[in-house]
C-alpha positions as CSV (number, residue, x, y, z in Angstrom):
1,M,8.5,3.7,-5.8
2,A,8.3,2.8,-2.1
3,L,10.8,5.1,-0.4
4,Y,8.6,5.2,2.7
5,D,11.4,6.5,4.9
6,L,11.0,9.9,3.0
7,K,7.5,10.3,4.4
8,G,7.2,13.5,6.3
9,R,10.6,14.8,5.2
10,D,11.2,18.4,4.0
11,L,12.9,19.2,0.7
12,I,14.7,22.4,1.4
13,W,18.1,21.5,-0.3
14,L,19.7,18.3,-1.4
15,V,22.4,18.4,1.1
16,D,19.9,16.6,3.5
17,Y,19.5,13.7,1.1
18,T,21.7,10.7,0.6
19,P,22.8,9.6,-2.9
20,E,20.5,6.6,-2.5
21,E,17.4,8.8,-1.6
22,I,18.2,11.1,-4.6
23,R,18.4,8.1,-7.0
24,G,15.2,6.8,-5.5
25,L,13.3,9.9,-6.2
26,I,14.7,10.0,-9.8
27,Q,13.7,6.3,-10.4
28,A,10.2,7.1,-9.0
29,G,10.1,10.0,-11.5
30,L,10.9,7.7,-14.4
31,E,8.3,5.2,-13.3
32,F,5.6,7.9,-13.0
33,K,6.6,9.0,-16.5
34,R,6.4,5.4,-17.8
35,R,2.9,4.9,-16.4
36,Y,1.8,8.3,-17.7
37,Y,2.6,7.5,-21.3
38,A,1.2,4.0,-20.8
39,G,-2.2,5.7,-20.2
40,E,-2.2,6.1,-16.3
41,R,-2.4,9.8,-16.2
42,V,-4.1,9.7,-12.8
43,I,-2.6,7.6,-10.0
44,E,-4.4,8.6,-6.9
45,V,-1.9,7.8,-4.2
46,L,-2.6,11.1,-2.5
47,R,-6.3,11.0,-2.8
48,G,-8.0,13.3,-0.2
49,R,-4.7,15.3,0.4
50,S,-4.2,19.0,-0.1
51,V,-1.0,20.9,-1.2
52,A,-0.6,24.6,-0.7
53,L,1.5,26.3,-3.4
54,I,2.9,29.5,-2.1
55,F,4.6,31.7,-4.6
56,E,6.4,35.0,-3.8
57,K,8.0,35.1,-7.2
58,P,6.6,34.5,-10.8
59,S,6.7,30.9,-12.1
60,T,5.6,28.9,-15.2
61,R,7.2,25.4,-15.0
62,T,7.4,25.0,-11.2
63,R,3.9,26.3,-10.5
64,V,2.2,24.4,-13.3
65,S,4.1,21.1,-12.9
66,F,3.4,21.0,-9.1
67,D,-0.2,21.9,-9.6
68,V,-0.8,19.3,-12.2
69,A,1.3,16.7,-10.4
70,A,-0.8,17.1,-7.2
71,A,-4.1,16.8,-9.2
72,Q,-2.9,13.7,-11.1
73,L,-2.0,12.1,-7.8
74,G,-5.5,12.8,-6.5
75,A,-4.6,15.8,-4.3
76,H,-6.1,19.2,-4.3
77,P,-3.6,22.0,-5.2
78,I,-4.3,25.4,-3.7
79,Y,-2.4,28.3,-5.3
80,L,-1.6,31.2,-2.9
81,G,0.1,34.3,-4.1
82,W,2.2,36.1,-1.6
83,G,-0.2,39.1,-1.7
84,E,-3.2,36.9,-1.2
85,L,-1.9,35.7,2.1
86,Q,-1.8,37.6,5.4
87,L,2.0,37.5,4.9
88,G,1.5,40.4,2.6
89,R,0.1,42.4,5.5
90,G,2.8,41.5,8.0
91,E,1.7,38.2,9.6
92,T,4.9,36.2,10.6
93,I,6.2,33.2,8.5
94,A,6.0,31.1,11.7
95,D,2.3,31.9,12.3
96,T,1.5,31.2,8.6
97,A,3.2,27.8,8.8
98,R,1.5,26.9,12.0
99,V,-1.9,27.6,10.5
100,L,-1.4,26.2,7.0
101,S,-0.1,23.0,8.3
102,R,-3.4,22.4,10.1
103,Y,-5.2,22.6,6.8
104,V,-2.9,21.0,4.2
105,D,-0.6,17.9,3.8
106,A,2.3,19.8,2.3
107,V,3.6,23.2,1.4
108,V,5.5,24.0,-1.9
109,A,7.0,27.5,-1.7
110,R,8.9,29.6,-4.1
111,V,10.5,32.5,-2.2
112,K,12.9,35.3,-2.4
113,R,15.0,34.5,0.5
114,H,16.2,30.9,1.4
115,D,15.7,31.8,5.1
116,T,12.0,31.9,4.5
117,L,11.9,28.3,3.6
118,V,13.9,27.4,6.6
119,E,11.5,29.2,8.9
120,L,8.5,27.7,7.2
121,A,9.8,24.3,7.7
122,R,10.9,24.9,11.3
123,Y,7.1,25.8,12.2
124,S,5.3,23.5,9.9
125,R,3.8,20.1,10.8
126,V,3.8,19.0,7.2
127,P,6.5,18.7,4.5
128,V,7.9,21.9,3.1
129,I,9.2,21.6,-0.5
130,N,11.5,24.2,-2.1
131,G,10.0,25.4,-5.4
132,L,13.0,27.9,-5.7
133,S,14.9,30.2,-3.4
134,D,17.8,32.6,-4.0
135,L,20.2,29.9,-2.8
136,V,19.0,26.6,-4.5
137,H,16.4,25.0,-6.8
138,P,16.3,21.3,-5.9
139,A,13.1,20.5,-7.8
140,Q,14.9,21.7,-11.0
141,A,18.0,19.6,-10.4
142,L,16.1,16.4,-9.6
143,G,14.3,16.8,-12.9
144,D,17.5,17.6,-14.8
145,Y,19.3,14.4,-13.6
146,M,16.3,12.4,-14.3
147,T,16.5,13.7,-17.9
148,I,20.2,13.0,-18.1
149,L,19.8,9.5,-16.9
150,E,16.9,9.0,-19.4
151,K,19.0,10.3,-22.3
152,L,22.5,8.7,-21.5
153,G,21.5,5.7,-19.4
154,R,23.9,6.7,-16.6
155,L,24.9,9.5,-14.2
156,E,28.1,8.3,-12.7
157,G,31.0,9.6,-14.8
158,V,28.9,11.9,-16.9
159,R,30.6,15.3,-17.6
160,L,28.4,18.3,-17.2
161,A,29.8,21.7,-18.3
162,F,27.9,24.7,-16.9
163,I,28.6,27.9,-18.7
164,G,27.7,31.3,-17.3
165,D,26.9,32.6,-13.8
166,G,28.6,30.4,-11.3
167,S,26.6,31.9,-8.4
168,D,23.4,30.7,-10.1
169,N,20.9,28.9,-7.7
170,V,20.2,26.1,-10.3
171,L,23.9,25.4,-10.5
172,H,24.1,25.3,-6.7
173,S,21.6,22.4,-6.8
174,L,23.2,20.7,-9.8
175,L,26.6,20.8,-7.9
176,I,25.2,19.3,-4.7
177,A,23.2,16.6,-6.4
178,G,25.7,15.9,-9.1
179,A,28.6,15.5,-6.6
180,K,26.4,13.0,-4.7
181,L,25.5,11.0,-7.9
182,G,29.0,10.8,-9.3
183,V,28.6,13.4,-12.0
184,D,31.8,15.3,-13.0
185,I,31.0,19.0,-13.2
186,V,33.1,21.8,-14.7
187,V,31.9,25.3,-14.4
188,A,33.0,28.1,-16.7
189,S,32.4,31.5,-15.2
190,P,34.1,34.8,-14.3
191,E,35.9,34.8,-11.0
192,K,33.4,37.4,-9.8
193,Y,30.6,34.9,-10.2
194,R,31.4,31.8,-8.2
195,P,29.2,29.5,-6.1
196,H,28.2,30.3,-2.5
197,P,31.0,29.1,-0.1
198,R,28.6,26.9,1.8
199,I,27.5,25.2,-1.5
200,L,31.1,24.6,-2.5
201,E,31.9,23.1,0.9
202,E,29.0,20.7,0.6
203,A,29.7,19.8,-3.0
204,Y,33.4,19.1,-2.4
205,K,32.6,16.9,0.6
206,A,30.0,14.9,-1.5
207,S,32.5,14.6,-4.5
208,R,35.2,13.2,-2.3
209,E,32.7,10.6,-1.1
210,S,31.5,9.6,-4.6
211,G,34.8,10.0,-6.5
212,S,33.4,12.7,-8.9
213,S,35.2,15.9,-9.7
214,I,34.4,19.6,-9.6
215,E,36.4,22.1,-11.7
216,F,36.3,25.8,-12.4
217,T,37.7,27.7,-15.2
218,E,37.2,31.1,-16.9
219,D,37.4,29.6,-20.4
220,P,34.1,28.2,-21.7
221,R,35.9,26.5,-24.6
222,K,38.0,24.5,-22.2
223,A,35.1,23.7,-20.1
224,V,33.0,22.1,-22.9
225,R,35.7,19.9,-24.4
226,G,34.6,16.3,-23.9
227,A,31.3,17.4,-22.2
228,D,28.3,15.0,-22.3
229,V,26.0,17.9,-21.3
230,V,26.3,21.6,-21.7
231,Y,24.1,23.6,-19.4
232,T,23.3,27.3,-19.1
233,D,20.8,29.5,-17.3
234,V,19.8,33.2,-17.5
235,W,22.4,35.7,-16.6
236,V,20.0,38.1,-14.8
237,S,17.7,36.3,-12.3
238,M,14.6,37.7,-10.8
239,G,15.5,40.4,-8.4
240,Q,18.8,41.2,-10.0
241,E,17.5,43.8,-12.4
242,G,19.6,46.5,-10.8
243,V,22.9,44.9,-11.9
244,A,21.6,43.5,-15.3
245,E,23.7,45.7,-17.5
246,E,26.9,44.8,-15.7
247,K,26.1,41.1,-15.6
248,I,25.3,41.0,-19.3
249,R,28.5,42.8,-20.2
250,I,30.7,40.5,-18.0
251,L,29.0,37.3,-19.1
252,K,28.8,38.1,-22.9
253,P,31.8,35.9,-23.7
254,Y,30.0,32.9,-22.0
255,Q,27.1,32.7,-24.5
256,V,26.4,29.2,-25.6
257,N,26.4,29.3,-29.4
258,R,27.0,27.0,-32.3
259,E,30.7,27.5,-32.2
260,L,30.9,26.5,-28.5
261,M,28.8,23.4,-29.0
262,E,30.9,22.3,-31.9
263,E,34.0,22.8,-29.8
264,A,32.4,20.2,-27.4
265,G,31.7,17.6,-30.1
266,N,28.2,16.3,-29.8
267,P,26.9,17.1,-26.3
268,L,23.3,17.5,-25.1
269,F,22.2,21.0,-24.4
270,M,20.2,21.9,-21.3
271,H,18.6,25.0,-20.0
272,C,16.2,25.3,-17.1
273,L,14.2,28.1,-18.7
274,P,13.0,30.8,-19.1
275,A,15.7,31.5,-21.8
276,M,16.8,35.0,-22.8
277,R,17.5,34.1,-26.4
278,G,20.4,36.0,-27.8
279,Q,22.0,36.5,-24.4
280,E,23.1,33.2,-22.7
281,V,22.0,31.0,-25.6
282,T,21.3,31.4,-29.3
283,D,18.3,30.2,-31.1
284,E,20.5,28.0,-33.2
285,V,21.5,26.0,-30.0
286,I,18.2,25.9,-28.1
287,D,16.1,25.0,-31.1
288,G,18.9,22.8,-32.7
289,R,20.0,19.2,-32.8
290,W,21.8,19.4,-29.4
291,S,18.8,20.6,-27.4
292,I,16.8,18.4,-25.0
293,V,15.3,21.5,-23.3
294,W,11.7,20.5,-24.0
295,D,12.1,17.0,-22.7
296,Q,13.9,18.5,-19.7
297,A,10.9,20.9,-19.1
298,A,8.4,18.1,-19.6
299,N,10.1,15.9,-17.0
300,R,9.4,18.4,-14.2
301,L,5.8,17.1,-14.1
302,H,7.0,13.5,-13.4
303,I,9.7,14.4,-10.8
304,Q,7.2,16.6,-9.0
305,K,4.8,13.6,-8.8
306,A,7.6,11.6,-7.3
307,T,8.5,14.3,-4.9
308,L,4.9,14.7,-3.6
309,A,4.2,11.0,-3.6
310,M,7.3,10.2,-1.7
311,L,7.2,13.0,0.9
312,I,3.5,13.4,1.8
313,P,2.6,11.0,4.5
């Protein structure tokens, strides 16, 4: 687990990480998990450190997994809601970063705007880790590829079919990391909902280097054929409530249900959660024989441990 060259690094998006560094983080996550189930719940490699957890948006898995991960590594997690900070009264992001990084050893932030993270990192003396932004969710993608490697024994050549909203921030990180790791990704989404151009540029560049493929289709049945993994996410993300009705109507044909999974054969089913059951996925799938969703969620704890242990000096 000794990727010491990552010490002091930010984790804003995975474009900044090499395939070897991403694999190293995943392997570290698997090692932390192995030791956890061998009885080593507390491994105090960060004893005496502190981690600020800034959350501008609600969270279950990201907040709890980073909090518990920090504690089990011997660090002190400090949860800070946006309204609890002077940010809520108009203090600048730069000033907040300057002060917090004099107190703590890392900042994990879940924010509405990706630019907020970029500015936090610019003025922080300590690593800033993305707990989700409107553009990407690297912490989720790292845990997802750790789960796929654990279940299938490989990443290179795995075919992942993402069904639904192609402009999704989780998909953005799956594309970047997957392209670097040699995962073949096919996205089934309406033309209206396609990834951010910058994400596509970086993903295609990485796929050319790794030899992986990225495909797009408007036909979910075509996308899932031969897939090793079928993945979906909510259709209406936080902050999109104003367009909820339109998105649900347009994405209705992209529901992952029993018929679609049987079209694929016998793939694994993944969802980053929370799930809006009856919209993007049916109970029969998320609770059924294909689903590895709960193992996927559990692995967030171990990949968060790897991230904190590898990045905090």
